[in-house]
N, C-alpha and C positions, 0 to 999 in steps of 0.2 A: 321959658324953660331951658335950663342948661342941658346941652346935648349929652353931658356925662351923666344925667339923671334919667335919660331915656333907656328903655328896655333894650338889651341886646340879646342875641340868640346864640345858642350853642348848636353846631351842626354835628349830627350823629350819623355815621354811615352805617346802614343796615346790612345784615347778612341775608341770605336767601330765606332763612327762617323768620327774620324781621319782615321781609317782604310778604311772606305768607301771612303773617299777623296783620299787615295792612289789609290784605284781601279779606281776612276773616272780620275785620273791624275791632280787633282786641288789642292792638299795639298801644294806644293811648292809655288804656287802663293798665296794662302791664308796666309801662314806663312810670306812670304815676305811683304804682306800687313800689316798684324797685327804687325810685327816688324818694319815696316817702312824702310825696306832695299831694295836696287835694285839687279839687277842679279849679281853684282860683289861679293855680300856677299855670301860665300859658304853655301849651304844647301845640305845635303846628305840623300836621302831616300833609304834604303837598299832593294830596289826592282827594277825591270825593267818591263815595260808594253810594249807589242807589239800586233799587230793584226795578227791573223792566222785564216784561214777558216772563216773569217767574224766575229770572236769572239775576245775580248780582253783577252790576256793571260798574267798573272801576275806571275813573278818569284820572289819569296821572299827569301832573304838571312836572314833577321831577321825581323820577324813581330812584329808590335806594337811599333815600335820606329822611330823617325827621328833625325837626328843630324844636329845642326846649329853651324857654326863657332862662337867661342867666339869673344869678342871685343866690345860688346854692354854693356850698364849698366845692372847689374844683374836684376835690376827691370823690364827691357824689356823682358827678358826671363821668369821672374816669372809672368808677366802680361798675358802671354800665357795660364796660368791656369785658367783664366776666360773664355776661349773659350771652346766651347762644343766639340771640337775635341782633347783636351788635357786632359789627367788624371792627370799628374804631370810632372814638371821639376825636373830631378834627382839632388838632393842636400843633403848636410849634415847640421846638426845643431851644432853649436860649440860655444865656448866662454862662458863666465860667463852669457851673455844675451840670450843665445840660438838662436842667429841669423842664419838664413839659408844662406848657402854659396854653390854656384854652384859646382857640381862635374864634373870635365872635363875629357875628353878622349884625349889621344895623337894623333897628327896627323899620326904617323906611324900605329897605330891601325886602323884609319879610311882608310888609304891607303890600308891596308891588306884586309879590308872588300870590298873595291871597286874593288880590283884585284880578289877576289873570285866571286864577282858578275858578273864581265865581263867574267870570265871563265864559269859560269853557263849559261849565255846568249849565249856564243859562242858555247857550246856544243849542242845548239838546232838546229843548221844548218849543216847538213851533207854535205860532198864534193860531188859533182856531182848533186845536186839538182837544180832544176829550181826555180828561185826566182823572185819576183817583188820588185823593189826598191820603197819604200814608201816616202822617203824624200831625199832632196839634189839635187845635180847637174843632177843626172840620174833618178830623180823621174819619175815614171810611165813606165819605161823601164824594160824589163824582160832579164834574162840572166842566165848563169849556173856558179855555184860555183866551181872555179878551184883550190882554196886555201883558207886557213884561218890563222889568227894570233890571238893574244890575244883579239883584239878589232874589227878587220876588216875581211871582206871577200873579196876575189878577184874574181870579176864577169866578165866573158867573155860575152860581149854584142855585137851583130851583127846587124847592120842596113844596108840599101842599100849602103850608102856612107861612112861607118865607121865601123871599127872593133877595139874594145878596151877591155883591161882588166882593169877594174876600181876598185879602192879601195873604198869600202863602209863600213861604221860602220855597224856591224851585226845587231844592233838593228834597222836599217833602213830597214831591209829585211823581207820579208813574203815569205815563201815557197808556191809555186803554186802547182796545181793539176798535172802538167806535171812531177813531181818529181818522 
């Protein structure tokens, strides 16, 4: 594949209102609405939210930024600067007319950040802990963490009619008091 065909990403610096939306979990939805894109257009917020002991816990890899895949007209990205949740879209001024041009980040760099974030999230769940599954097929069931990989935990779940070791994304888990 030609590197020029690979996705690049636009960096957007958030205001304090944008950071508040990150904590609420509403930033991605608002960005998609304001750009007029659906769930197929990649957006990466370098943090993870999960519930623990009745509180929302936020793990930040990089505060103050969100990354949106390129591919839209530049004016769409620059239009976000009119929103209260954005400080600026990262760009450079160039040419004889001083026009702004988006500064983009390679897909490899974003993949590295995503891997680091997954590792940070996964480090929060120790082996042997009792967990509650918050989302997915096993939602509302409890079990014991028997193993982990980069993104998932392997949860031993025992019911009256079923015993299973389920593979569940770690972000869908909440450690319970029985741990």
